[in-house]
C-alpha positions in Angstrom: 9.6 6.0 -22.4 9.3 8.8 -19.9 5.5 8.0 -19.3 6.3 4.3 -18.9 9.0 5.2 -16.4 6.6 7.2 -14.5 4.1 4.4 -14.6 6.7 1.9 -13.5 7.4 3.8 -10.6 3.7 4.0 -9.6 3.1 0.2 -10.1 6.1 -0.7 -7.9 5.0 1.9 -5.4 1.6 0.3 -5.5 3.0 -3.3 -5.0 5.0 -1.9 -2.1 2.2 -0.8 -0.2 0.2 -3.8 -1.1 2.9 -6.2 0.0 2.5 -4.9 3.6 -0.8 -6.5 4.0 0.1 -9.7 3.2 1.4 -10.7 6.6 -1.7 -9.3 8.6 -3.9 -11.2 6.0 -2.2 -14.5 6.9 -2.4 -13.8 10.6 -6.2 -13.3 10.3 -6.7 -16.4 8.4 -4.2 -18.3 10.8 -6.2 -17.0 14.1 -9.8 -17.4 12.4 -9.3 -20.9 11.5 -7.4 -22.0 14.5 -10.1 -24.2 16.0 -12.2 -25.3 13.0 -12.5 -24.6 9.4 -16.0 -23.9 8.6 -18.0 -21.5 6.2 -18.4 -18.6 9.0 -14.6 -18.6 9.5 -13.7 -18.9 5.8 -16.2 -15.9 5.2 -14.7 -13.9 8.0 -11.2 -14.4 6.9 -12.4 -13.5 3.4 -13.7 -10.3 4.7 -10.4 -9.2 6.4 -8.5 -10.2 3.3 -10.6 -7.9 1.3 -10.8 -5.1 3.9 -6.9 -5.3 4.2 -6.6 -5.1 0.4 -8.8 -2.2 0.2 -6.8 -0.4 2.9 -3.7 -0.9 1.1 -5.3 0.4 -2.2 -6.7 3.4 -0.6 -3.4 4.1 0.9 -1.6 3.4 -2.7 -4.1 5.8 -4.4 -3.5 8.4 -1.6 0.4 8.0 -1.8 0.4 8.3 -5.6 -1.8 11.2 -5.9 -0.4 13.0 -2.7 3.0 12.2 -3.6 2.5 13.5 -7.3 0.7 16.6 -6.3 3.0 17.6 -3.7 6.1 17.1 -6.0 4.5 19.0 -8.9 3.6 21.7 -6.4 7.1 22.2 -4.8 9.2 22.4 -8.3 9.0 25.0 -10.6 8.8 22.8 -13.7 5.7 21.7 -15.5 6.3 17.8 -15.1 3.3 16.8 -17.1 4.5 18.9 -20.1 8.1 17.4 -19.5 6.7 13.9 -19.3 4.9 14.8 -22.5 8.3 15.8 -24.2 9.6 12.5 -23.1 11.8 13.6 -20.6 13.2 10.5 -18.8 15.0 12.5 -15.8 11.6 14.2 -14.8 9.8 10.5 -15.1 12.8 9.1 -12.8 12.9 12.0 -10.1 9.0 11.8 -10.0 8.6 8.0 -9.7 11.7 8.0 -7.1 9.7 10.5 -5.0 6.4 8.5 -5.2 8.4 5.1 -4.6 10.2 6.9 -1.5 6.7 7.8 0.1 5.5 4.3 -0.1 8.5 3.0 1.4 8.2 4.9 4.4 4.2 4.6 4.7 4.7 0.8 4.2 5.0 -0.1 7.6 2.2 2.2 8.8 -0.1 0.5 6.4 0.9 -3.1 7.5 0.6 -1.9 11.2 -2.8 -0.4 10.7 -3.9 -3.7 9.1 -2.1 -5.8 11.8 -4.1 -4.2 14.5 -7.2 -5.3 12.9 -6.6 -8.9 13.3 -8.6 -10.6 16.0 -5.8 -12.0 18.2 -6.9 -14.2 21.0 -7.3 -12.7 24.5 -4.1 -12.8 26.5 -4.1 -13.7 30.1 -3.5 -10.3 32.3 -1.5 -11.0 35.2 -1.8 -8.1 37.8 
């Protein structure tokens, strides 16, 4: 049970971070297919979507690995042993820690992807 709680926390954390790349992906599709829909614009949109997903997955991997590593280092309890003993409290606290980090970093991952969207040039008035 404890391991499933811990894994659920990791999955929710990953889903949270990946949800931040949906809006930039939609904006990339919208701006790249604004004039015409041809194979080049569809391929370019697909490349943006795949790159945004990769950014989200890498961020998720770093958050999960970093969060678990940091949490295991700052506590005096052997969390892996406690998870093997089916300690639900340890699983909940660790999953909450990883989820908390993903909530904080969610906007930053979304903004990083948003900065890569090829928005049209804006007239610069001086």
